[in-house]
PDB file as gemmi writes it, atoms N, CA and C in Angstrom:
CRYST1    1.000    1.000    1.000  90.00  90.00  90.00 P 1                      
ATOM      1  N   UNK A   1     -17.799   8.797   5.785  1.00  0.00           N  
ATOM      2  CA  UNK A   1     -16.524   9.047   6.422  1.00  0.00           C  
ATOM      3  C   UNK A   1     -15.413   8.763   5.416  1.00  0.00           C  
ATOM      4  N   UNK A   2     -14.467   9.672   5.351  1.00  0.00           N  
ATOM      5  CA  UNK A   2     -13.298   9.504   4.507  1.00  0.00           C  
ATOM      6  C   UNK A   2     -12.183   8.963   5.405  1.00  0.00           C  
ATOM      7  N   UNK A   3     -11.967   7.658   5.336  1.00  0.00           N  
ATOM      8  CA  UNK A   3     -11.032   7.006   6.244  1.00  0.00           C  
ATOM      9  C   UNK A   3      -9.595   7.485   6.054  1.00  0.00           C  
ATOM     10  N   UNK A   4      -9.062   7.529   4.824  1.00  0.00           N  
ATOM     11  CA  UNK A   4      -7.680   8.026   4.681  1.00  0.00           C  
ATOM     12  C   UNK A   4      -7.514   9.451   5.219  1.00  0.00           C  
ATOM     13  N   UNK A   5      -8.499  10.317   4.944  1.00  0.00           N  
ATOM     14  CA  UNK A   5      -8.430  11.697   5.427  1.00  0.00           C  
ATOM     15  C   UNK A   5      -8.455  11.735   6.961  1.00  0.00           C  
ATOM     16  N   UNK A   6      -9.340  10.936   7.556  1.00  0.00           N  
ATOM     17  CA  UNK A   6      -9.455  10.915   9.017  1.00  0.00           C  
ATOM     18  C   UNK A   6      -8.151  10.449   9.655  1.00  0.00           C  
ATOM     19  N   UNK A   7      -7.583   9.380   9.130  1.00  0.00           N  
ATOM     20  CA  UNK A   7      -6.327   8.864   9.690  1.00  0.00           C  
ATOM     21  C   UNK A   7      -5.206   9.889   9.515  1.00  0.00           C  
ATOM     22  N   UNK A   8      -5.109  10.491   8.351  1.00  0.00           N  
ATOM     23  CA  UNK A   8      -4.084  11.524   8.136  1.00  0.00           C  
ATOM     24  C   UNK A   8      -4.257  12.691   9.091  1.00  0.00           C  
ATOM     25  N   UNK A   9      -5.506  13.082   9.318  1.00  0.00           N  
ATOM     26  CA  UNK A   9      -5.775  14.191  10.253  1.00  0.00           C  
ATOM     27  C   UNK A   9      -5.368  13.819  11.670  1.00  0.00           C  
ATOM     28  N   UNK A  10      -5.637  12.593  12.070  1.00  0.00           N  
ATOM     29  CA  UNK A  10      -5.237  12.135  13.402  1.00  0.00           C  
ATOM     30  C   UNK A  10      -3.713  12.098  13.516  1.00  0.00           C  
ATOM     31  N   UNK A  11      -3.041  11.698  12.448  1.00  0.00           N  
ATOM     32  CA  UNK A  11      -1.578  11.666  12.467  1.00  0.00           C  
ATOM     33  C   UNK A  11      -1.008  13.072  12.558  1.00  0.00           C  
ATOM     34  N   UNK A  12      -1.675  14.046  11.933  1.00  0.00           N  
ATOM     35  CA  UNK A  12      -1.216  15.435  12.039  1.00  0.00           C  
ATOM     36  C   UNK A  12      -1.356  15.950  13.462  1.00  0.00           C  
ATOM     37  N   UNK A  13      -2.249  15.351  14.230  1.00  0.00           N  
ATOM     38  CA  UNK A  13      -2.415  15.716  15.636  1.00  0.00           C  
ATOM     39  C   UNK A  13      -1.394  15.013  16.530  1.00  0.00           C  
ATOM     40  N   UNK A  14      -0.546  14.167  15.926  1.00  0.00           N  
ATOM     41  CA  UNK A  14       0.526  13.538  16.677  1.00  0.00           C  
ATOM     42  C   UNK A  14       0.326  12.067  16.999  1.00  0.00           C  
ATOM     43  N   UNK A  15      -0.785  11.478  16.598  1.00  0.00           N  
ATOM     44  CA  UNK A  15      -0.998  10.066  16.863  1.00  0.00           C  
ATOM     45  C   UNK A  15      -0.207   9.225  15.858  1.00  0.00           C  
ATOM     46  N   UNK A  16       0.303   8.099  16.316  1.00  0.00           N  
ATOM     47  CA  UNK A  16       1.004   7.185  15.427  1.00  0.00           C  
ATOM     48  C   UNK A  16       0.005   6.180  14.852  1.00  0.00           C  
ATOM     49  N   UNK A  17       0.414   5.513  13.796  1.00  0.00           N  
ATOM     50  CA  UNK A  17      -0.440   4.465  13.233  1.00  0.00           C  
ATOM     51  C   UNK A  17      -0.670   3.367  14.261  1.00  0.00           C  
ATOM     52  N   UNK A  18       0.314   3.079  15.080  1.00  0.00           N  
ATOM     53  CA  UNK A  18       0.187   2.065  16.124  1.00  0.00           C  
ATOM     54  C   UNK A  18      -0.857   2.491  17.153  1.00  0.00           C  
ATOM     55  N   UNK A  19      -0.834   3.760  17.556  1.00  0.00           N  
ATOM     56  CA  UNK A  19      -1.823   4.255  18.517  1.00  0.00           C  
ATOM     57  C   UNK A  19      -3.232   4.208  17.928  1.00  0.00           C  
ATOM     58  N   UNK A  20      -3.371   4.623  16.686  1.00  0.00           N  
ATOM     59  CA  UNK A  20      -4.677   4.589  16.030  1.00  0.00           C  
ATOM     60  C   UNK A  20      -5.157   3.150  15.934  1.00  0.00           C  
ATOM     61  N   UNK A  21      -4.271   2.253  15.510  1.00  0.00           N  
ATOM     62  CA  UNK A  21      -4.626   0.847  15.407  1.00  0.00           C  
ATOM     63  C   UNK A  21      -5.071   0.262  16.732  1.00  0.00           C  
ATOM     64  N   UNK A  22      -4.363   0.596  17.793  1.00  0.00           N  
ATOM     65  CA  UNK A  22      -4.743   0.110  19.119  1.00  0.00           C  
ATOM     66  C   UNK A  22      -6.119   0.578  19.527  1.00  0.00           C  
ATOM     67  N   UNK A  23      -6.454   1.804  19.161  1.00  0.00           N  
ATOM     68  CA  UNK A  23      -7.756   2.373  19.533  1.00  0.00           C  
ATOM     69  C   UNK A  23      -8.906   1.780  18.730  1.00  0.00           C  
ATOM     70  N   UNK A  24      -8.623   1.302  17.520  1.00  0.00           N  
ATOM     71  CA  UNK A  24      -9.698   0.770  16.679  1.00  0.00           C  
ATOM     72  C   UNK A  24      -9.606  -0.745  16.496  1.00  0.00           C  
ATOM     73  N   UNK A  25      -8.663  -1.376  17.194  1.00  0.00           N  
ATOM     74  CA  UNK A  25      -8.554  -2.828  17.140  1.00  0.00           C  
ATOM     75  C   UNK A  25      -7.948  -3.365  15.858  1.00  0.00           C  
ATOM     76  N   UNK A  26      -7.012  -2.621  15.289  1.00  0.00           N  
ATOM     77  CA  UNK A  26      -6.346  -3.047  14.062  1.00  0.00           C  
ATOM     78  C   UNK A  26      -4.835  -2.911  14.239  1.00  0.00           C  
ATOM     79  N   UNK A  27      -4.083  -3.546  13.380  1.00  0.00           N  
ATOM     80  CA  UNK A  27      -2.624  -3.466  13.448  1.00  0.00           C  
ATOM     81  C   UNK A  27      -2.137  -2.180  12.792  1.00  0.00           C  
ATOM     82  N   UNK A  28      -0.894  -1.851  13.050  1.00  0.00           N  
ATOM     83  CA  UNK A  28      -0.274  -0.684  12.411  1.00  0.00           C  
ATOM     84  C   UNK A  28      -0.289  -0.852  10.902  1.00  0.00           C  
ATOM     85  N   UNK A  29      -0.033  -2.065  10.431  1.00  0.00           N  
ATOM     86  CA  UNK A  29      -0.019  -2.322   8.989  1.00  0.00           C  
ATOM     87  C   UNK A  29      -1.392  -2.062   8.377  1.00  0.00           C  
ATOM     88  N   UNK A  30      -2.444  -2.482   9.069  1.00  0.00           N  
ATOM     89  CA  UNK A  30      -3.804  -2.231   8.579  1.00  0.00           C  
ATOM     90  C   UNK A  30      -4.098  -0.740   8.509  1.00  0.00           C  
ATOM     91  N   UNK A  31      -3.674  -0.008   9.529  1.00  0.00           N  
ATOM     92  CA  UNK A  31      -3.885   1.440   9.541  1.00  0.00           C  
ATOM     93  C   UNK A  31      -3.108   2.091   8.397  1.00  0.00           C  
ATOM     94  N   UNK A  32      -1.892   1.631   8.167  1.00  0.00           N  
ATOM     95  CA  UNK A  32      -1.092   2.150   7.060  1.00  0.00           C  
ATOM     96  C   UNK A  32      -1.803   1.915   5.729  1.00  0.00           C  
ATOM     97  N   UNK A  33      -2.328   0.710   5.536  1.00  0.00           N  
ATOM     98  CA  UNK A  33      -3.050   0.397   4.302  1.00  0.00           C  
ATOM     99  C   UNK A  33      -4.312   1.244   4.155  1.00  0.00           C  
ATOM    100  N   UNK A  34      -5.015   1.465   5.253  1.00  0.00           N  
ATOM    101  CA  UNK A  34      -6.218   2.308   5.197  1.00  0.00           C  
ATOM    102  C   UNK A  34      -5.849   3.755   4.879  1.00  0.00           C  
ATOM    103  N   UNK A  35      -4.790   4.246   5.486  1.00  0.00           N  
ATOM    104  CA  UNK A  35      -4.372   5.627   5.237  1.00  0.00           C  
ATOM    105  C   UNK A  35      -3.974   5.818   3.774  1.00  0.00           C  
ATOM    106  N   UNK A  36      -3.366   4.790   3.190  1.00  0.00           N  
ATOM    107  CA  UNK A  36      -2.943   4.852   1.791  1.00  0.00           C  
ATOM    108  C   UNK A  36      -4.093   4.553   0.831  1.00  0.00           C  
ATOM    109  N   UNK A  37      -5.246   4.165   1.365  1.00  0.00           N  
ATOM    110  CA  UNK A  37      -6.394   3.852   0.519  1.00  0.00           C  
ATOM    111  C   UNK A  37      -6.318   2.476  -0.113  1.00  0.00           C  
ATOM    112  N   UNK A  38      -5.443   1.620   0.407  1.00  0.00           N  
ATOM    113  CA  UNK A  38      -5.240   0.292  -0.173  1.00  0.00           C  
ATOM    114  C   UNK A  38      -6.213  -0.755   0.353  1.00  0.00           C  
ATOM    115  N   UNK A  39      -6.734  -0.575   1.549  1.00  0.00           N  
ATOM    116  CA  UNK A  39      -7.592  -1.600   2.143  1.00  0.00           C  
ATOM    117  C   UNK A  39      -8.561  -0.975   3.140  1.00  0.00           C  
ATOM    118  N   UNK A  40      -9.711  -1.606   3.278  1.00  0.00           N  
ATOM    119  CA  UNK A  40     -10.656  -1.233   4.322  1.00  0.00           C  
ATOM    120  C   UNK A  40     -11.334   0.108   4.177  1.00  0.00           C  
ATOM    121  N   UNK A  41     -11.282   0.717   2.996  1.00  0.00           N  
ATOM    122  CA  UNK A  41     -11.885   2.040   2.874  1.00  0.00           C  
ATOM    123  C   UNK A  41     -13.213   2.013   2.109  1.00  0.00           C  
ATOM    124  N   UNK A  42     -13.399   1.033   1.244  1.00  0.00           N  
ATOM    125  CA  UNK A  42     -14.650   0.978   0.492  1.00  0.00           C  
ATOM    126  C   UNK A  42     -15.778   0.388   1.318  1.00  0.00           C  
ATOM    127  N   UNK A  43     -15.469  -0.628   2.101  1.00  0.00           N  
ATOM    128  CA  UNK A  43     -16.469  -1.274   2.938  1.00  0.00           C  
ATOM    129  C   UNK A  43     -15.886  -1.523   4.327  1.00  0.00           C  
ATOM    130  N   UNK A  44     -15.648  -0.459   5.068  1.00  0.00           N  
ATOM    131  CA  UNK A  44     -15.034  -0.620   6.386  1.00  0.00           C  
ATOM    132  C   UNK A  44     -16.002  -1.287   7.362  1.00  0.00           C  
ATOM    133  N   UNK A  45     -15.437  -1.952   8.340  1.00  0.00           N  
ATOM    134  CA  UNK A  45     -16.283  -2.557   9.364  1.00  0.00           C  
ATOM    135  C   UNK A  45     -16.864  -1.463  10.255  1.00  0.00           C  
ATOM    136  N   UNK A  46     -17.959  -1.801  10.883  1.00  0.00           N  
ATOM    137  CA  UNK A  46     -18.610  -0.846  11.777  1.00  0.00           C  
ATOM    138  C   UNK A  46     -17.690  -0.463  12.929  1.00  0.00           C  
ATOM    139  N   UNK A  47     -16.900  -1.422  13.408  1.00  0.00           N  
ATOM    140  CA  UNK A  47     -16.009  -1.115  14.532  1.00  0.00           C  
ATOM    141  C   UNK A  47     -14.911  -0.132  14.131  1.00  0.00           C  
ATOM    142  N   UNK A  48     -14.425  -0.218  12.898  1.00  0.00           N  
ATOM    143  CA  UNK A  48     -13.416   0.732  12.421  1.00  0.00           C  
ATOM    144  C   UNK A  48     -14.027   2.127  12.328  1.00  0.00           C  
ATOM    145  N   UNK A  49     -15.198   2.231  11.730  1.00  0.00           N  
ATOM    146  CA  UNK A  49     -15.862   3.531  11.586  1.00  0.00           C  
ATOM    147  C   UNK A  49     -16.154   4.125  12.958  1.00  0.00           C  
ATOM    148  N   UNK A  50     -16.709   3.338  13.837  1.00  0.00           N  
ATOM    149  CA  UNK A  50     -17.053   3.809  15.188  1.00  0.00           C  
ATOM    150  C   UNK A  50     -15.785   4.268  15.924  1.00  0.00           C  
ATOM    151  N   UNK A  51     -14.719   3.469  15.840  1.00  0.00           N  
ATOM    152  CA  UNK A  51     -13.477   3.816  16.527  1.00  0.00           C  
ATOM    153  C   UNK A  51     -12.849   5.085  15.989  1.00  0.00           C  
ATOM    154  N   UNK A  52     -12.841   5.235  14.660  1.00  0.00           N  
ATOM    155  CA  UNK A  52     -12.264   6.447  14.076  1.00  0.00           C  
ATOM    156  C   UNK A  52     -13.096   7.684  14.406  1.00  0.00           C  
ATOM    157  N   UNK A  53     -14.419   7.539  14.411  1.00  0.00           N  
ATOM    158  CA  UNK A  53     -15.273   8.678  14.791  1.00  0.00           C  
ATOM    159  C   UNK A  53     -15.000   9.103  16.230  1.00  0.00           C  
ATOM    160  N   UNK A  54     -14.839   8.125  17.103  1.00  0.00           N  
ATOM    161  CA  UNK A  54     -14.561   8.430  18.511  1.00  0.00           C  
ATOM    162  C   UNK A  54     -13.210   9.141  18.654  1.00  0.00           C  
ATOM    163  N   UNK A  55     -12.183   8.631  17.976  1.00  0.00           N  
ATOM    164  CA  UNK A  55     -10.873   9.281  18.026  1.00  0.00           C  
ATOM    165  C   UNK A  55     -10.921  10.684  17.435  1.00  0.00           C  
ATOM    166  N   UNK A  56     -11.629  10.824  16.306  1.00  0.00           N  
ATOM    167  CA  UNK A  56     -11.727  12.137  15.657  1.00  0.00           C  
ATOM    168  C   UNK A  56     -12.376  13.147  16.592  1.00  0.00           C  
ATOM    169  N   UNK A  57     -13.446  12.740  17.263  1.00  0.00           N  
ATOM    170  CA  UNK A  57     -14.126  13.639  18.198  1.00  0.00           C  
ATOM    171  C   UNK A  57     -13.210  14.000  19.371  1.00  0.00           C  
ATOM    172  N   UNK A  58     -12.512  13.003  19.876  1.00  0.00           N  
ATOM    173  CA  UNK A  58     -11.617  13.225  21.020  1.00  0.00           C  
ATOM    174  C   UNK A  58     -10.496  14.205  20.684  1.00  0.00           C  
ATOM    175  N   UNK A  59      -9.989  14.131  19.454  1.00  0.00           N  
ATOM    176  CA  UNK A  59      -8.846  14.963  19.065  1.00  0.00           C  
ATOM    177  C   UNK A  59      -9.238  16.169  18.212  1.00  0.00           C  
ATOM    178  N   UNK A  60     -10.539  16.362  18.013  1.00  0.00           N  
ATOM    179  CA  UNK A  60     -11.017  17.548  17.308  1.00  0.00           C  
ATOM    180  C   UNK A  60     -10.657  17.587  15.839  1.00  0.00           C  
ATOM    181  N   UNK A  61     -10.737  16.435  15.168  1.00  0.00           N  
ATOM    182  CA  UNK A  61     -10.448  16.416  13.741  1.00  0.00           C  
ATOM    183  C   UNK A  61     -11.700  16.051  12.955  1.00  0.00           C  
ATOM    184  N   UNK A  62     -11.719  16.465  11.715  1.00  0.00           N  
ATOM    185  CA  UNK A  62     -12.846  16.202  10.817  1.00  0.00           C  
ATOM    186  C   UNK A  62     -12.721  14.791  10.252  1.00  0.00           C  
ATOM    187  N   UNK A  63     -13.866  14.233   9.854  1.00  0.00           N  
ATOM    188  CA  UNK A  63     -13.873  12.921   9.216  1.00  0.00           C  
ATOM    189  C   UNK A  63     -14.067  13.033   7.708  1.00  0.00           C  
ATOM    190  N   UNK A  64     -14.241  14.250   7.224  1.00  0.00           N  
ATOM    191  CA  UNK A  64     -14.365  14.536   5.791  1.00  0.00           C  
ATOM    192  C   UNK A  64     -13.554  15.787   5.485  1.00  0.00           C  
ATOM    193  N   UNK A  65     -12.930  15.837   4.320  1.00  0.00           N  
ATOM    194  CA  UNK A  65     -12.221  17.071   3.954  1.00  0.00           C  
ATOM    195  C   UNK A  65     -13.200  18.212   3.770  1.00  0.00           C  
ATOM    196  N   UNK A  66     -12.763  19.440   3.987  1.00  0.00           N  
ATOM    197  CA  UNK A  66     -13.654  20.573   3.779  1.00  0.00           C  
ATOM    198  C   UNK A  66     -14.073  20.670   2.303  1.00  0.00           C  
ATOM    199  N   UNK A  67     -15.268  21.170   2.092  1.00  0.00           N  
ATOM    200  CA  UNK A  67     -15.771  21.340   0.728  1.00  0.00           C  
ATOM    201  C   UNK A  67     -14.950  22.419   0.024  1.00  0.00           C  
ATOM    202  N   UNK A  68     -14.692  22.227  -1.263  1.00  0.00           N  
ATOM    203  CA  UNK A  68     -13.953  23.262  -1.995  1.00  0.00           C  
ATOM    204  C   UNK A  68     -14.814  24.523  -2.133  1.00  0.00           C  
ATOM    205  N   UNK A  69     -14.184  25.683  -2.168  1.00  0.00           N  
ATOM    206  CA  UNK A  69     -14.951  26.909  -2.307  1.00  0.00           C  
ATOM    207  C   UNK A  69     -15.659  26.947  -3.670  1.00  0.00           C  
ATOM    208  N   UNK A  70     -16.805  27.589  -3.715  1.00  0.00           N  
ATOM    209  CA  UNK A  70     -17.561  27.658  -4.986  1.00  0.00           C  
ATOM    210  C   UNK A  70     -16.871  28.495  -6.045  1.00  0.00           C  
TER     211      UNK A  70                                                      
END                                                                             
């Protein structure tokens, strides 16, 4: 899972960092740091991954960027 990409995709769907944080049990600041790739992206907790996957499925967003064309 690409956490910064997933969070950015959720934000493009209209969710705020505060809403995302509430859904995954983290603060807005933590979500901001994850979106920027500053924290929690190399070894995320299982609850963060599970929460983001659930939100991504609910809002129809990908958890990985599309592969570049050959």
